[in-house]
N, C-alpha and C positions, 0 to 999 in steps of 0.2 A: 509726464517722462522726465528723469534726470539724464540726460546725457553728458558723460564723464570723458572726457577729451585727454591721451595718452601720448605721449612722446615715446621714443625708444629711449631716453634717460626717466622717464616713468617707471616704465615695465621690468627696467632696473632695480628698481628701490622698491618696488611693490614688495610688503612681507604678511605674511600671516601673526593674525596675536591672537594667547590664550580666552580672553576676554573685557568685553567692554568695562568688566568691572561689577565689585559687587557692589555698590552704591547705585550705578544707572539700572543693576539687575531687580533693585530695591525697589527703586522708583516707576521701573516696570509693571512690578509684579503689585504694587499697589494700586496701578491704571486698570490692570488685566482683572482685579477682584471686582470691579464691576462692570466689564466686557461680555456681556451673553454670547459673542460670536465668538468667544476663544478657541471654543472647538472641544471636540470629546478628547483629544490628546491632557486636555485641562480642569477636566472636569472634576476629576477624583482630588485633586488641589484646591480646585474652588471650594468647593464641599467643606474640605475639610481646615480651609482658613477664614474663610467668611461669616464674621460677624466675632472674630477674637480678636480686631483691631479695638483698641479703644479708646478715647478721648486721646490720647498723647500722642496720635499720631497723627493729630489737627493740625501743626505746623507743616507737614510735609503734603498735606492735602492742600493747602494753602495752595504751597510751589503749583498746582496742575487743576489751571484752570479748564471748562468744560471744553472753552474755546481759543482757537487763539492762537499762538507762536508755544510751545513747550522750555519745561527747562532744559538744558544738556546736564545732565548728574555726573557725567564723563569727565565734562570739561571742569566743574564748581569740585569736584573730589576724586578725579581722576580713577585710574585704571585697576586700583588695586586689588587684589582676592580678598583683603584684610578688613573689617567693618573698622576696624580699629587705624589703621591708616586712612581709610575714606575719612575719617573724623576728622584725624589729624588736619588731611588737606584743608577742608571746608572751611577749618578754624583758621588755617594762615590763607586763604584765599584770598590774594590784593581785591582792596576795596573796586578797584577797576576794572575788573573780572568781575565779580557782583552785579555789577552796573551795567556790564556790556551782558549778562544772561536775563538780569534780570527786569531791565529799565523798561521792558516792552511786553510784560508779561499783562496782561487782563483779570488783577486780581480782583476779586469779588470785595464788595464795597468795603462789607463786614472787616476784612483784610487789609488794606489801605493803609491803616496807620501803622500797620504794626511791617506791610514791606516797607515802607519809608523809614522806620530806623532799622530795616535790615540793610537797605540800601547805602544809608548812611554811615552803613557798619558798627550798629550798635551791639554787643557783644551778648548781653541775654538772648537778642535775637536769635544771632547764631547759635547759638548755645539750645534754645528750645527747637532752630532744627534738627542739629546732633543727636538729640534726645530722642523725638521720632524718629527720626532715621536708625538710630537703635532698636527703637519700637516696634518699627514692622518690619524692622528686616529680620528680628528676634522670632517674628509670629510666621512670615511668608516666606523668608529666604533660607534663613539656617540650620531648618531642620532637615533640607534637602540641597543645603549647599553641594555637599558630597558626592550626590549623583549625578546633581547638574554638572558639577565640574567632568565629570568624567563624559558623561556626554558631550558637552563644550568640548573635551579632550580629542573624542573621536570624530568630532568636526572637522577640529583643527586639522586634524592628522589627514583626515581627505584630503585636505586643502593641499597639505605640504606633501601626500603622492603625486598628486596632480600634477601641480610643480615640477617634479621629479621625473616625473613622465612625459610631460612636453613643456615644460617652462609656464611661467605665469600666462602669457596666452591660452592655454588648453586650463587653468584654473577658472579663466577668466568666461572661458566659454561654458564650462558647466556648473556656473557660481547662479545659485539661488532658482535655480527648476525655471519656470517659466516668469520668475517676475524680475529676470536682468537676461539681456542679450549680446553677448558680441559681437560686432561688428567693426572690426579693427580700422581705424587705433579710440573707435568709441566706445563704452560700456554703455549701454541702454538698458535705465533703471526705471524699473516701472515707480512713479508716483503722482500724489496728486499737484503740485506744481511742477510747473513746465521749467527747466532750467538748463542751461549748459554750464559744466564746470571743467576750464581748464587745470589741471592739474599743475604745469609749467616747472616740471624737473621734481617733483616735491614728492614724486610716487604717493602709495597710497597702501595705508593700514588697513587689511582685513580681518576681523574680529567676528566670531559666530556670538550669537545672542540669544538667551534661551527665552526670555518672559517679553521682548521686541516683536510682538507675531506681524502685527496692523502689516509693518512696508520694510521694505528695505532703507536705512536711512544712514545719509552721509551728515557726517559729524565734523564740525571745526574747529582746531585751537584756537580763538577768539583775538588774543592778544598777543599772537605768535604767527604770522602769516608766513613764515618759513617754513613751518613744521608740516608733513601732511597729514593731511584728513586722512577720519576712518570710517569705513564703509562696515556698517552695522549687519551682517546679515544675521536671520531668522535660523537659529538651527533644527529646531524640533522636526521628526520626520526624516531626519538626517541618519541618525543611528540608531540605535536599541529604543522598542517602542516607547513614549514618552510617559504613556499613563504609569509603567511600572517604576520609575522616579520616584511618584506618591506614594506609594506602598511602604509603611513599617516609618513613614517617616513622622513631624507634630512633636509635640513638646514631651511628650512621652518618651521618645527616644532619647534625645536625647539626655532628660533627667536619668536613663536607664545608664546609660554612657560615663555620666559622671556619679552615677552608685557605683557601677561597676571600680571605675580607675579613680574613682575621685577627680572633683571641681578641676584644678587647676591641672592635672596631668592629663585628662580627658580634653582641655584648650589647648595642652600643648599638639595633641594627637591631630585636632583638628586645623591649626594653622601651621601643621607641618606638610600636610598635602601639597602646598604650592612651593614647597623646597625651601628651608631657612636656615639662616646660620646662627648657632647660638643667641648672639646677641642682637640679633631681628628676633627672633622668640623672645627673648626677654625685653625687649622694646615695646614689641606688640602687644601682650600680655600683661606688663606693667608688673613682673617681679624681676626680682635678680638674677645675672646671668651665672650665678654659684647654683641657683634653683634652679633657673631655665637645664644646666647641666645635668643637674641629680635626676631632675624628670628624664630628661632624652636619655641616661644610662638606661633606669628603670624601664623604658618602652622598648629602647633597643636588645634589650635581654628577654623581653618577652618575644621579641621577634613583630613587634608591631613600625618599629622604626630602623631604616637603615643608616648609616655615616659613611662621609666623605671626606676627604681633606681635600680644600683647594688653597695650597699656599700655608696660611698660620690658622684658619679659618674650618671647622667641623659645619657641613652643611648637614641638617637629618631630611628626610625624605618619608613618605610613609611607605610600606611595606604591602602588598596584596594582602598580608593576612589583617595587617591595620584598616584597610584601603576594605575589606570586605566587614570588620568590624565597626567603622565607620556606617558601612550601608550601602556603599559603594561597589568597585565592581569583584566580583568572588574570588576566590582564591581557588586557582591554577592544581 
């Protein structure tokens, strides 16, 4: 049992986030592939994905020992919804952060020399992890990400409604079902390790997760103790039936959209789900701002994107028609 102690200041600083990030979801999805107790909600996904991860996933698997502490991918790779941003964060992660997160991992003997290079900051080892992250994400998460984001958005919207109706304490009262219980001023969370956690005025970030179904986890930013920790709460079962998220997914759906719109234009549409400025789309996708402007204009003319102005910047978001094309929410 984890007991999270709140002060009045902590309650005032508690907020909700949309996701723990695509990198952390990718890590969790790889672990879930081998989880026989994942339940009916994920059976369709496991059947679709199992056997499609090749040797390229090896470096990521090496960071997932069968026993002992686990890597906090959100700490190392950020909470961004874009795999490109996650890789950029990983490649720029300070060596001190790698040591804090990795030095206590029980690496398999066959991986220890490689792990030592990773801890020492070897660029090649980092690139291998980045390549493995992309390879795993491409198979286990990317084909389903739009539906997953919609499901997580629904879970987060429920958190926000609870806060609007009765404040943070109403949210904490209904958080996590039977896995969490609010006994003011303490949130008790079912966990394998017994621990008292005092927030000490930092507050708490609450984020729904899709592929982390084992238990609610409390994630700390290791190099900045002044920042609030994140409570990662499994979202399956909180919104639409989860099995429906896996229908129509897989590589065929990705390739079909690429064939319909063109690879770059389809990538722009996917990247805009999170809401992005033109310059952000250009940076994330590795294209020029002029090219990004050309594709967003075409998608806007097709009613797949909507654009609003924020100062001098144009911010692009996907319309309901665009989401339907991506396999997310239906057109109303």
